[in-house]
C-alpha positions as CSV (number, residue, x, y, z in Angstrom):
1,X,1.3,-59.8,35.6
2,X,-1.0,-56.7,36.7
3,X,-3.7,-56.1,34.5
4,X,-3.1,-53.5,31.3
5,X,-4.7,-50.7,32.1
6,X,-5.4,-47.9,29.7
7,X,-7.4,-44.5,30.4
8,X,-8.0,-43.2,27.2
9,X,-9.0,-39.1,28.7
10,X,-8.7,-37.0,31.7
11,X,-12.6,-37.8,32.0
12,X,-12.0,-39.9,34.7
13,X,-10.8,-36.9,36.9
14,X,-14.7,-36.3,37.2
15,X,-15.5,-39.9,37.3
16,X,-14.7,-40.9,41.4
17,X,-16.7,-44.1,40.8
18,X,-14.1,-45.0,37.8
19,X,-11.5,-43.8,39.6
20,X,-12.4,-46.4,43.3
21,X,-13.0,-49.3,40.8
22,X,-9.8,-49.0,38.5
23,X,-8.1,-49.0,41.8
24,X,-10.1,-51.8,43.5
25,X,-9.6,-54.0,40.0
26,X,-5.7,-53.0,39.8
27,X,-4.6,-53.5,43.1
28,X,-7.4,-57.1,43.5
29,X,-6.1,-58.3,40.0
30,X,-4.6,-61.5,41.0
31,X,-7.6,-62.7,43.2
32,X,-10.0,-61.9,40.4
33,X,-8.2,-63.8,38.2
34,X,-7.1,-61.0,35.8
35,X,-3.4,-61.0,35.7
36,X,-3.8,-61.3,31.8
37,X,-6.8,-58.9,31.4
38,X,-6.9,-55.7,29.4
39,X,-9.1,-52.5,30.8
40,X,-9.5,-49.4,28.9
41,X,-11.6,-46.6,30.3
42,X,-13.3,-44.1,28.2
43,X,-13.2,-46.5,25.0
44,X,-14.0,-47.6,22.5
45,X,-17.0,-46.1,20.9
46,X,-19.1,-47.3,17.9
47,X,-22.0,-46.0,15.9
48,X,-24.8,-47.2,15.0
49,X,-26.8,-47.3,11.3
50,X,-28.5,-43.6,12.6
51,X,-24.7,-42.3,13.3
52,X,-25.5,-42.6,17.2
53,X,-22.2,-42.9,19.2
54,X,-22.9,-45.9,22.1
55,X,-20.1,-46.4,24.4
56,X,-19.2,-48.1,27.7
57,X,-17.4,-46.0,30.4
58,X,-14.9,-49.4,30.7
59,X,-14.4,-52.7,29.1
60,X,-12.7,-55.3,30.3
61,X,-11.1,-58.4,28.2
62,X,-10.5,-61.3,30.1
63,X,-8.8,-64.5,29.2
64,X,-11.2,-66.0,32.0
65,X,-14.5,-64.1,31.9
66,X,-14.7,-62.7,28.0
67,X,-15.8,-59.1,27.9
68,X,-17.3,-57.1,30.3
69,X,-18.8,-53.5,29.3
70,X,-19.0,-51.3,32.3
71,X,-21.5,-48.1,32.6
72,X,-21.2,-46.4,35.9
73,X,-23.6,-44.6,37.3
74,X,-23.6,-43.1,41.0
75,X,-25.9,-43.0,43.8
76,X,-26.7,-39.5,43.7
77,X,-26.9,-39.6,39.5
78,X,-29.1,-42.3,39.8
79,X,-31.7,-40.6,42.2
80,X,-32.2,-37.9,39.7
81,X,-32.9,-39.4,36.6
82,X,-36.0,-39.6,35.0
83,X,-37.1,-43.2,33.6
84,X,-36.9,-42.6,30.5
85,X,-32.9,-42.0,31.0
86,X,-32.8,-45.1,32.8
87,X,-33.8,-47.4,30.5
88,X,-31.5,-45.5,27.8
89,X,-28.5,-46.4,29.5
90,X,-29.0,-50.2,29.3
91,X,-30.3,-49.6,25.8
92,X,-27.1,-47.7,24.7
93,X,-25.1,-50.0,26.5
94,X,-26.5,-53.6,24.9
95,X,-26.4,-51.6,21.2
96,X,-23.2,-51.1,22.1
97,X,-22.3,-54.9,22.8
98,X,-24.1,-55.8,19.7
99,X,-22.2,-53.7,17.6
100,X,-18.7,-54.8,19.1
101,X,-20.2,-58.6,18.4
102,X,-20.7,-58.2,14.8
103,X,-17.3,-56.6,14.7
104,X,-15.5,-59.8,16.4
105,X,-17.9,-62.2,14.5
106,X,-15.5,-60.9,11.1
107,X,-12.8,-62.8,12.6
108,X,-12.1,-66.6,11.9
109,X,-9.9,-66.7,15.4
110,X,-13.0,-65.6,17.7
111,X,-15.6,-67.6,15.8
112,X,-16.9,-70.6,17.2
113,X,-19.7,-71.2,15.0
114,X,-21.0,-69.1,11.8
115,X,-23.3,-66.9,13.9
116,X,-21.5,-67.5,17.6
117,X,-18.3,-66.1,19.4
118,X,-16.0,-68.1,21.3
119,X,-16.0,-64.8,23.8
120,X,-19.0,-63.9,25.8
121,X,-20.0,-60.3,26.1
122,X,-22.0,-59.2,29.2
123,X,-23.7,-55.7,29.9
124,X,-23.2,-54.6,33.5
125,X,-24.4,-51.5,34.9
126,X,-22.2,-50.4,38.3
127,X,-24.2,-48.2,40.5
128,X,-23.1,-48.0,43.9
129,X,-26.5,-47.6,45.3
130,X,-28.3,-50.3,47.4
131,X,-31.5,-49.9,45.6
132,X,-29.7,-50.2,42.0
133,X,-31.5,-53.6,41.2
134,X,-34.6,-51.4,41.4
135,X,-33.5,-48.8,39.9
136,X,-32.5,-50.4,36.6
137,X,-35.0,-53.6,37.5
138,X,-35.9,-55.1,33.7
139,X,-33.0,-54.1,32.1
140,X,-30.9,-56.6,29.8
141,X,-27.8,-55.2,31.5
142,X,-26.5,-57.1,34.8
143,X,-26.5,-54.9,37.9
144,X,-23.8,-55.0,40.7
145,X,-23.2,-52.3,43.2
146,X,-20.0,-52.7,45.1
147,X,-16.9,-54.6,44.7
148,X,-18.3,-57.4,46.5
149,X,-21.1,-58.0,43.7
150,X,-18.3,-57.5,41.3
151,X,-16.3,-60.2,42.6
152,X,-19.3,-62.7,42.5
153,X,-20.2,-61.7,39.2
154,X,-16.3,-62.5,37.5
155,X,-16.9,-66.0,39.5
156,X,-20.6,-66.5,38.0
157,X,-18.6,-65.5,34.2
158,X,-15.6,-67.6,34.5
159,X,-15.2,-70.3,31.6
160,X,-14.5,-73.1,31.6
161,X,-11.6,-73.1,29.0
162,X,-9.5,-69.3,29.3
163,X,-9.6,-67.8,26.0
164,X,-6.0,-68.0,24.0
165,X,-3.1,-65.3,23.7
166,X,-3.7,-66.1,19.7
167,X,-7.6,-65.3,20.6
168,X,-6.2,-62.5,23.0
169,X,-4.6,-60.6,21.2
170,X,-7.0,-60.9,18.1
171,X,-9.7,-59.6,20.4
172,X,-7.2,-56.8,21.6
173,X,-6.7,-55.8,17.7
174,X,-10.3,-55.8,17.0
175,X,-11.3,-53.3,19.9
176,X,-8.2,-51.3,19.3
177,X,-8.5,-50.8,15.5
178,X,-5.4,-52.6,14.7
179,X,-7.7,-54.5,12.2
180,X,-8.4,-51.6,9.9
181,X,-4.5,-52.0,8.9
182,X,-5.2,-55.2,7.1
183,X,-3.8,-54.5,3.7
184,X,-7.0,-53.8,1.6
185,X,-8.1,-55.6,-1.2
186,X,-6.6,-59.0,0.3
187,X,-4.3,-60.6,-1.0
188,X,-5.7,-64.1,-3.1
189,X,-3.0,-66.9,-3.2
190,X,-4.9,-69.6,-5.1
191,X,-1.6,-71.5,-4.7
192,X,0.6,-71.2,-1.9
193,X,3.3,-73.5,-3.1
194,X,3.2,-71.8,-6.3
195,X,3.5,-68.3,-5.3
196,X,5.4,-69.0,-2.3
197,X,6.8,-65.4,-2.1
198,X,3.3,-64.0,-1.9
199,X,1.6,-66.2,0.6
200,X,5.2,-65.6,2.7
201,X,4.4,-62.1,2.3
202,X,0.8,-62.3,3.0
203,X,1.4,-64.1,6.4
204,X,4.0,-60.9,7.0
205,X,1.3,-58.1,6.5
206,X,-1.4,-60.1,9.0
207,X,1.7,-60.2,12.0
208,X,2.4,-56.4,10.7
209,X,-0.9,-55.3,12.2
210,X,-1.1,-55.7,15.5
211,X,0.0,-52.9,18.0
212,X,2.7,-53.2,20.6
213,X,1.6,-51.6,24.2
214,X,3.7,-47.9,23.3
215,X,1.6,-47.7,20.2
216,X,-1.8,-48.4,21.8
217,X,-0.9,-46.0,24.3
218,X,0.4,-43.4,21.7
219,X,-2.7,-44.0,19.4
220,X,-5.3,-44.7,22.1
221,X,-4.7,-42.1,25.2
222,X,-6.0,-38.5,24.5
223,X,-3.5,-35.7,25.7
224,X,-4.7,-32.6,26.5
225,X,-1.8,-30.8,25.6
226,X,1.6,-31.5,23.4
227,X,2.9,-34.8,22.6
228,X,5.8,-35.6,21.3
229,X,6.2,-39.3,19.4
230,X,9.4,-40.5,18.3
231,X,10.9,-43.9,16.8
232,X,12.5,-45.3,13.9
233,X,10.9,-45.3,10.0
234,X,8.7,-48.4,10.5
235,X,8.1,-48.3,14.3
236,X,4.3,-47.0,13.8
237,X,4.3,-43.1,14.0
238,X,2.1,-42.1,11.2
239,X,-0.4,-44.9,11.6
240,X,-0.6,-43.2,15.4
241,X,-1.0,-40.0,14.0
242,X,-3.9,-41.9,11.7
243,X,-5.3,-43.2,14.5
244,X,-5.4,-40.3,16.9
245,X,-6.6,-38.2,14.1
246,X,-9.6,-40.3,13.5
247,X,-10.4,-41.2,17.4
248,X,-10.1,-37.4,18.1
249,X,-12.8,-36.8,15.1
250,X,-14.7,-39.7,16.6
251,X,-14.9,-38.4,20.0
252,X,-15.1,-34.4,19.2
253,X,-16.4,-34.3,16.0
254,X,-17.3,-30.5,16.1
255,X,-13.5,-30.1,16.9
256,X,-11.0,-28.8,13.8
257,X,-8.0,-31.2,13.0
258,X,-5.0,-30.3,11.4
259,X,-2.6,-33.4,10.0
260,X,0.2,-32.3,8.2
261,X,3.3,-33.6,6.7
262,X,6.6,-32.9,5.0
263,X,6.2,-35.7,2.0
264,X,3.8,-34.7,-0.9
265,X,2.9,-38.4,-1.5
266,X,1.7,-39.1,1.8
267,X,-1.7,-37.1,1.7
268,X,-3.0,-40.3,0.1
269,X,-1.7,-42.8,2.6
270,X,-2.7,-40.6,5.7
271,X,-6.1,-40.1,4.4
272,X,-6.7,-43.6,3.6
273,X,-5.3,-44.9,6.9
274,X,-7.6,-42.1,8.8
275,X,-11.0,-43.7,6.5
276,X,-10.5,-47.2,7.7
277,X,-9.6,-46.1,11.5
278,X,-12.5,-44.1,11.7
279,X,-15.4,-46.1,9.5
280,X,-13.9,-49.0,11.8
281,X,-15.9,-47.3,14.5
282,X,-18.4,-45.3,12.7
283,X,-19.3,-47.1,9.3
284,X,-19.1,-44.0,7.4
285,X,-17.1,-41.7,6.2
286,X,-14.7,-39.1,8.0
287,X,-16.3,-34.9,7.7
288,X,-13.0,-33.7,5.6
289,X,-14.5,-30.5,6.4
290,X,-13.4,-30.7,10.0
291,X,-10.2,-32.8,9.3
292,X,-7.2,-31.2,6.8
293,X,-4.7,-33.0,5.5
294,X,-2.6,-30.5,4.7
295,X,1.4,-30.6,3.1
296,X,3.4,-28.6,5.6
297,X,3.9,-25.8,2.4
298,X,1.6,-26.1,0.0
299,X,1.7,-24.1,-3.1
300,X,0.0,-21.5,-5.5
301,X,-2.5,-24.4,-6.6
302,X,-2.3,-27.1,-3.8
303,X,-3.1,-26.1,-0.3
304,X,-0.7,-26.5,2.7
305,X,-0.8,-25.5,6.2
306,X,1.5,-22.5,5.3
307,X,0.2,-21.5,2.3
308,X,-3.6,-21.6,4.1
309,X,-2.5,-19.5,7.3
310,X,-0.9,-16.8,5.0
311,X,-4.2,-16.1,2.9
312,X,-6.3,-16.4,6.1
313,X,-4.1,-13.8,7.4
314,X,-4.5,-11.7,4.5
315,X,-0.4,-12.6,2.7
316,X,0.4,-13.6,-0.3
317,X,2.4,-17.2,0.3
318,X,5.6,-17.3,-0.6
319,X,6.3,-19.7,-3.4
320,X,9.8,-21.9,-3.4
321,X,11.5,-19.8,-5.6
322,X,10.7,-16.4,-3.7
323,X,11.7,-18.0,-0.1
324,X,15.0,-19.3,-2.1
325,X,15.7,-15.7,-3.2
326,X,14.3,-13.3,0.0
327,X,16.3,-15.7,2.7
328,X,19.2,-14.6,4.1
329,X,22.6,-16.7,3.0
330,X,22.6,-20.3,5.1
331,X,19.0,-19.7,6.2
332,X,16.5,-22.4,4.6
333,X,13.8,-21.3,2.3
334,X,10.8,-22.8,4.6
335,X,12.5,-21.4,7.5
336,X,12.1,-18.0,6.4
337,X,8.8,-17.9,4.6
338,X,7.1,-19.5,8.3
339,X,9.4,-16.7,10.0
340,X,7.9,-13.6,7.8
341,X,4.6,-14.8,8.5
342,X,4.9,-15.1,12.4
343,X,6.7,-12.6,12.6
344,X,3.5,-10.5,11.6
345,X,1.4,-11.5,14.3
346,X,-1.7,-11.9,11.9
347,X,-1.8,-15.2,12.5
348,X,-4.9,-16.3,14.8
349,X,-5.9,-19.7,16.1
350,X,-7.6,-21.9,13.8
351,X,-7.4,-25.7,14.8
352,X,-8.4,-27.5,18.1
353,X,-5.6,-30.0,17.4
354,X,-2.6,-29.9,15.2
355,X,-0.9,-33.5,14.1
356,X,2.8,-33.5,13.1
357,X,3.9,-36.2,10.8
358,X,7.7,-36.1,9.7
359,X,8.6,-33.9,11.9
360,X,12.3,-34.4,11.5
361,X,12.0,-32.6,8.1
362,X,10.3,-29.4,9.5
363,X,12.5,-26.3,10.4
364,X,11.8,-24.4,13.5
365,X,9.4,-21.5,12.3
366,X,7.2,-23.9,11.4
367,X,6.4,-25.7,14.9
368,X,6.2,-22.1,15.8
369,X,3.6,-21.2,12.8
370,X,1.3,-24.4,14.1
371,X,1.7,-23.0,17.8
372,X,-0.1,-19.8,16.5
373,X,-2.7,-22.2,14.6
374,X,-3.5,-24.7,17.6
375,X,-6.3,-23.1,19.9
376,X,-5.8,-23.1,23.3
377,X,-3.2,-21.9,26.3
378,X,0.0,-22.7,26.0
379,X,-0.1,-26.0,27.8
380,X,-3.2,-27.2,26.8
381,X,-2.8,-26.9,23.3
382,X,-3.2,-30.0,21.6
383,X,-0.2,-30.6,19.4
384,X,1.0,-33.7,18.2
385,X,4.5,-34.1,16.7
386,X,6.2,-37.1,15.3
387,X,10.2,-37.5,15.0
388,X,12.2,-39.8,13.6
389,X,15.7,-39.5,14.7
390,X,16.9,-41.0,12.4
391,X,15.7,-40.0,8.8
392,X,16.4,-36.5,8.3
393,X,18.6,-36.5,4.9
394,X,20.2,-32.8,6.0
395,X,20.1,-32.8,9.8
396,X,21.6,-35.0,12.6
397,X,20.8,-33.0,15.6
398,X,17.3,-33.6,17.2
399,X,15.9,-30.2,19.0
400,X,14.7,-29.9,22.3
401,X,10.4,-29.0,22.1
402,X,12.0,-25.7,23.7
403,X,14.4,-25.1,20.8
404,X,11.5,-26.1,18.1
405,X,8.8,-23.7,19.3
406,X,10.5,-20.8,21.0
407,X,10.2,-18.6,23.9
408,X,7.3,-16.2,25.0
409,X,7.4,-12.9,25.5
410,X,8.7,-13.7,29.4
411,X,11.0,-15.8,28.0
412,X,9.4,-18.8,28.9
413,X,9.3,-22.1,26.4
414,X,6.3,-21.6,24.5
415,X,6.0,-25.7,24.6
416,X,7.6,-28.1,27.7
417,X,7.0,-31.2,28.1
418,X,8.0,-31.4,31.4
419,X,5.9,-28.3,32.6
420,X,2.9,-30.1,30.6
421,X,3.4,-33.0,31.7
422,X,1.2,-32.6,35.0
423,X,-2.2,-33.5,35.2
424,X,-1.7,-36.3,32.6
425,X,-4.2,-39.6,32.6
426,X,-2.8,-42.2,34.9
427,X,-0.4,-44.0,32.9
428,X,0.0,-41.6,30.2
429,X,3.3,-40.0,28.8
430,X,3.4,-36.9,26.5
431,X,7.2,-38.4,25.3
432,X,6.9,-41.5,24.1
433,X,10.0,-43.7,22.7
434,X,9.0,-46.7,20.3
435,X,11.8,-48.4,20.1
436,X,10.6,-51.4,17.9
437,X,10.2,-51.5,14.1
438,X,7.4,-53.0,12.6
439,X,8.1,-52.5,9.2
440,X,11.8,-53.8,8.1
441,X,13.4,-57.2,8.7
442,X,15.8,-57.0,11.5
443,X,18.6,-58.3,9.0
444,X,17.9,-55.2,7.1
445,X,17.0,-52.6,10.0
446,X,20.7,-53.4,11.3
447,X,22.1,-53.0,7.6
448,X,20.6,-49.9,7.2
449,X,22.2,-48.6,10.3
450,X,25.7,-49.9,9.3
451,X,25.3,-48.3,6.3
452,X,23.7,-45.1,7.6
453,X,26.9,-44.8,10.1
454,X,29.6,-46.5,7.9
455,X,30.2,-48.8,10.6
456,X,32.2,-51.0,8.5
457,X,33.8,-48.1,6.9
458,X,34.9,-44.6,8.2
459,X,32.4,-43.6,10.4
460,X,31.1,-40.2,9.8
461,X,28.2,-40.4,12.4
462,X,27.1,-41.8,15.2
463,X,24.4,-42.2,18.4
464,X,25.9,-40.4,20.9
465,X,25.6,-42.4,23.8
466,X,24.6,-46.0,25.1
467,X,21.1,-44.9,26.1
468,X,20.6,-43.1,22.9
469,X,21.0,-47.0,20.9
470,X,18.7,-48.4,23.5
471,X,16.5,-46.0,22.4
472,X,15.9,-47.4,18.8
473,X,16.1,-51.1,20.0
474,X,19.3,-52.2,20.9
475,X,21.2,-53.8,23.7
476,X,24.4,-52.1,24.8
477,X,26.4,-53.6,28.1
478,X,28.6,-50.5,28.4
479,X,27.2,-47.6,30.0
480,X,30.3,-44.9,28.3
481,X,31.3,-44.5,24.9
482,X,35.6,-44.6,25.4
483,X,37.6,-43.6,22.5
484,X,39.6,-46.8,20.7
485,X,37.4,-49.3,23.0
486,X,35.8,-52.3,20.8
487,X,32.2,-51.6,20.8
488,X,29.4,-54.7,20.2
489,X,25.6,-53.9,20.2
490,X,22.6,-56.3,19.4
491,X,19.5,-55.8,17.7
492,X,17.2,-58.1,19.7
493,X,14.2,-59.9,17.8
494,X,12.0,-58.4,20.5
495,X,12.4,-55.5,18.8
496,X,12.4,-56.0,15.1
497,X,9.3,-58.8,16.0
498,X,8.0,-59.3,12.1
499,X,10.1,-62.1,9.9
500,X,9.6,-63.5,7.0
501,X,8.6,-67.4,7.4
502,X,8.9,-70.3,4.2
503,X,11.2,-72.2,2.7
504,X,12.8,-71.5,-0.8
505,X,12.3,-67.8,-0.4
506,X,14.3,-65.4,-2.0
507,X,17.6,-64.1,-0.1
508,X,16.7,-60.6,1.9
509,X,19.4,-58.7,0.6
510,X,21.5,-58.9,-2.9
511,X,23.4,-56.2,-4.1
512,X,24.7,-56.6,-7.6
513,X,27.6,-54.4,-9.4
514,X,26.6,-54.1,-13.2
515,X,29.3,-53.6,-16.4
516,X,27.1,-50.5,-17.5
517,X,23.9,-48.6,-17.5
518,X,21.9,-50.8,-20.0
519,X,22.9,-54.0,-18.0
520,X,21.6,-52.5,-14.5
521,X,18.4,-51.7,-16.3
522,X,18.0,-55.2,-17.3
523,X,18.8,-56.8,-14.3
524,X,16.7,-54.7,-12.1
525,X,13.8,-55.8,-14.7
526,X,14.7,-59.6,-14.2
527,X,15.0,-59.3,-10.8
528,X,11.7,-57.5,-10.7
529,X,9.4,-59.9,-13.0
530,X,10.7,-63.2,-10.8
531,X,9.1,-61.1,-7.7
532,X,6.0,-61.0,-10.1
533,X,5.9,-64.3,-10.7
534,X,5.6,-65.7,-7.5
535,X,2.6,-63.9,-6.7
536,X,3.6,-60.1,-6.2
537,X,1.7,-57.4,-7.8
538,X,3.4,-54.7,-9.2
539,X,2.7,-52.2,-6.6
540,X,4.3,-54.0,-4.1
541,X,7.7,-53.1,-5.9
542,X,9.3,-49.8,-5.6
543,X,12.5,-48.8,-7.4
544,X,14.7,-45.6,-5.6
545,X,17.6,-44.1,-7.9
546,X,19.9,-42.3,-5.4
547,X,21.5,-40.9,-8.7
548,X,19.9,-37.3,-8.5
549,X,21.5,-36.6,-11.6
550,X,20.3,-39.2,-13.6
551,X,17.4,-39.8,-11.8
552,X,14.9,-39.4,-15.0
553,X,17.3,-41.1,-17.2
554,X,17.3,-44.3,-14.8
555,X,13.0,-43.5,-14.5
556,X,12.9,-43.2,-18.6
557,X,15.2,-46.6,-19.2
558,X,13.2,-48.2,-16.4
559,X,9.6,-47.4,-17.7
560,X,10.6,-48.6,-21.2
561,X,12.1,-51.6,-20.3
562,X,9.2,-52.3,-17.6
563,X,6.5,-52.0,-20.8
564,X,8.8,-54.1,-22.9
565,X,7.9,-57.1,-20.5
566,X,4.3,-56.0,-20.6
567,X,4.9,-54.4,-16.3
568,X,3.2,-51.0,-16.2
569,X,5.0,-47.8,-13.8
570,X,4.4,-44.8,-11.8
571,X,7.1,-42.7,-12.5
572,X,5.7,-40.0,-9.8
573,X,8.2,-37.7,-11.2
574,X,6.9,-37.6,-14.5
575,X,4.7,-34.3,-14.3
576,X,6.5,-31.9,-11.5
577,X,3.1,-30.1,-11.2
578,X,1.2,-32.9,-10.2
579,X,0.7,-35.2,-7.2
580,X,-0.1,-38.6,-8.5
581,X,-0.3,-41.2,-5.6
582,X,3.0,-42.8,-4.4
583,X,1.7,-46.0,-4.9
584,X,-0.8,-47.4,-8.2
585,X,-2.7,-50.8,-8.1
586,X,-0.6,-52.8,-11.1
587,X,2.1,-50.4,-11.3
588,X,5.6,-50.1,-9.8
589,X,6.4,-47.2,-8.5
590,X,9.9,-45.2,-9.6
591,X,10.8,-42.5,-7.3
592,X,13.5,-40.4,-5.8
593,X,14.3,-41.1,-1.8
594,X,13.0,-37.5,-1.5
595,X,9.7,-38.6,-2.6
596,X,10.2,-42.3,-1.1
597,X,10.4,-41.2,2.5
598,X,7.5,-42.1,4.7
599,X,5.9,-44.8,2.0
600,X,6.9,-48.6,2.1
601,X,6.6,-51.5,-0.5
602,X,7.6,-55.4,-0.1
603,X,10.4,-55.0,-2.4
604,X,12.4,-52.0,-2.8
605,X,15.7,-51.4,-5.5
606,X,17.7,-48.9,-4.7
607,X,19.4,-48.3,-7.8
608,X,22.5,-45.5,-8.8
609,X,24.9,-45.6,-5.8
610,X,27.6,-45.3,-8.0
611,X,26.9,-41.8,-7.3
612,X,27.0,-41.9,-3.4
613,X,29.8,-39.9,-1.4
614,X,30.4,-42.3,1.2
615,X,32.5,-39.8,3.1
616,X,29.3,-37.1,3.4
617,X,26.7,-38.1,6.3
618,X,23.8,-36.8,3.9
619,X,24.7,-39.1,1.1
620,X,25.2,-42.0,4.0
621,X,21.5,-40.8,5.1
622,X,20.4,-41.1,1.9
623,X,21.1,-45.0,1.7
624,X,19.3,-45.5,5.2
625,X,15.7,-44.1,4.3
626,X,16.3,-45.8,0.8
627,X,16.9,-49.3,2.5
628,X,14.5,-48.9,5.3
629,X,11.6,-48.7,2.9
630,X,11.0,-52.2,2.2
631,X,8.8,-54.0,4.1
632,X,10.7,-57.4,3.2
633,X,13.3,-58.0,0.5
634,X,16.1,-55.3,-0.4
635,X,18.0,-54.9,-3.6
636,X,20.9,-52.9,-4.5
637,X,22.7,-51.8,-7.3
638,X,25.1,-49.5,-9.5
639,X,27.7,-49.1,-12.4
640,X,31.3,-49.1,-10.4
641,X,32.0,-45.8,-8.3
642,X,30.7,-46.8,-4.5
643,X,29.3,-49.7,-5.9
644,X,32.0,-52.2,-4.8
645,X,32.3,-50.5,-1.1
646,X,28.6,-50.6,-0.9
647,X,28.4,-54.4,-1.7
648,X,31.5,-54.9,0.8
649,X,30.0,-53.1,3.7
650,X,26.6,-54.9,3.7
651,X,28.2,-58.4,3.3
652,X,30.4,-56.9,6.7
653,X,27.0,-56.1,8.5
654,X,25.6,-59.6,6.9
655,X,29.0,-61.2,8.5
656,X,28.6,-59.7,12.1
657,X,24.1,-60.3,12.5
658,X,22.5,-59.6,14.3
659,X,25.5,-57.3,15.7
660,X,27.6,-54.0,14.9
661,X,31.0,-54.2,16.5
662,X,33.3,-51.1,15.8
663,X,36.0,-49.2,17.5
664,X,34.6,-46.1,18.7
665,X,36.0,-42.8,17.6
666,X,36.5,-40.0,18.9
667,X,33.2,-38.4,19.5
668,X,34.1,-35.0,19.5
669,X,35.3,-35.4,16.3
670,X,32.4,-36.2,14.9
671,X,28.9,-35.6,13.7
672,X,26.9,-37.2,16.5
673,X,22.6,-37.1,16.4
674,X,22.1,-36.3,19.6
675,X,19.2,-37.4,21.8
676,X,16.6,-34.8,23.6
677,X,14.8,-36.9,26.6
678,X,12.9,-34.6,29.4
679,X,13.8,-35.7,32.7
680,X,10.4,-37.1,33.7
681,X,11.8,-39.7,30.7
682,X,15.2,-40.4,31.7
683,X,14.0,-41.4,35.3
684,X,11.3,-43.6,33.8
685,X,13.9,-45.3,31.8
686,X,16.5,-45.9,34.0
687,X,14.2,-47.5,36.3
688,X,13.2,-49.8,33.4
689,X,16.6,-50.5,32.8
690,X,17.4,-51.3,36.1
691,X,14.3,-53.4,36.4
692,X,15.8,-55.5,32.9
693,X,19.2,-55.9,34.2
694,X,17.9,-57.9,37.7
695,X,16.2,-59.5,35.8
696,X,19.1,-60.8,33.9
697,X,21.0,-61.4,36.7
698,X,18.3,-63.9,38.6
699,X,18.9,-66.0,34.9
700,X,15.5,-64.9,32.3
701,X,16.2,-64.8,28.8
702,X,15.8,-61.6,27.1
703,X,12.5,-62.7,25.3
704,X,11.1,-63.9,28.6
705,X,11.8,-60.1,30.0
706,X,10.3,-59.0,26.6
707,X,7.4,-61.0,27.3
708,X,7.0,-59.8,31.0
709,X,7.5,-56.1,29.7
710,X,4.5,-56.5,27.4
711,X,2.6,-58.0,30.0
712,X,2.6,-61.4,28.8
713,X,3.1,-64.9,31.7
714,X,6.4,-66.7,31.1
715,X,5.9,-70.1,31.0
716,X,8.2,-72.6,33.3
717,X,10.3,-74.8,30.7
């Protein structure tokens, strides 16, 4: 396969030597034996103890040659550099390599001995001058001046035993920062045989902490303009935004960043992730005066993107009750509040970058407010929004960027992804669809989709086309859906790549119909106690009440029953005037589905499902959101009502797994979850699908095709 090249910024437009180097390496990767290699441009950078930043212009990771850190110095630049500056180039490159060695030594997979690596790191200065050796003589870096010299250097660096795929993946994980995702306070499992559940979960979490190719590009590539990131719950959107915020702050420390979200309990997880990513590269905490992590609305006592913007504009922000009372009939209160503020014309640009998480939950007027808050010209405004196409509890239509951001005085869209696509870094896109789900087990995700749509009952909503099903990671043979025809859709293992492994583990999904409320509470507490006996911690468990009317009763009864068993709980709804962390060490979290959005746990109990009205799509969406909070095990319970019907649908989905099978309803009579995609992205996906179809015709298996698409070598049987 071709070398994987990640150009992370548009600095390459002013770096002709780097452009020539990348072009040559890409064209010659086979003869240079770089077909499994990765080349990063303008990434990564590390800070030393004096907070001085060191970075190469390019970093090459190769199974056959180790790691090569490159600095490009043109002949004209070299002739103008004073002698001290020439020395500083080599010193900084060596310092970068020393810091990287320290990072890699933390990995058991990459260590040869206690203090040496199984992978060589070589600093190289590429100067296209005939006297390059003389200019940089005396330094510790290798110096090359041509592609011929590069070829000779690679031959000299070639190692006898190539790095394994595991070592390559591990090195990428360290370089790209995915190692920062490792669970804080790693699980100490003294007896894996006794605590099989905890041991299996620990392995699962290690597996999750790796990015796929789409995630890498979305997180690492800086686009000087608008960008949309879409995917299922658990596909890594929040992680990508956190990494992007950390990366922006590291490379542009004087610029201001807004990270905003809809679910109040997300603030702490987002801040923790940004801190982890930033410390991975700098070993110091971010400057929180430059990064604002704000709830979308805010309040009288809590800062928020809207409330802060109102105060800066000299206006008193509306409370929810005030917005609700003054909003026209049928208009969302937050839409009304934001529209009112935008209409004043008093909002001034304040942030250099705006990152919007949970974009599906915000009204269009909030996007228009963010547009006004962001510095820069129309197509250069750095606005990134992450959108979950299947999680909005209230709405199924995904608006286009033109609908979200509105039009300007001339009638032109304020934001157009197609228009802004010109001038992107090579290989970059500004509309990314993440089809792989890293949070949910495949069985649970397929079941969640079946429940959310009503596949094994009366279908209440559906994706609009085969292409939309493919967007969210399913295989569909049909090119069109015909009313009344039998449809078969399959979720391949490659798009839900993480799975629990181990013998004698609890089944992934269980449902329980209780005779009364007290018996349901007892069943939940007893089942949760079994997971704790298997080595899990209380914070690994969430209980989500879907019975909105009786949620407080559930939480009160659960708190008392868990307390009697010696287990503490974190009822995040106990005090309506505070925002407790969603997860607290040594406490089981009790939450409604609205506060659980954006969060996850190893075990999720969905209680009170008897209150669900299965004929209403908003209720189906609540089931989908609740089910997809779990990384591992799902438990569903209720007392009468819809409980039995929900259990039957779960069993039907399990019987068809990994397929969803149904008769196509009349789409014109249904709520469709609609798909918006730029013309460029549509063309790209069509070409990709044609490539996949051709590989299938040639006899490649789906697993082999998946390996080819992510740049791995397909081995002969």
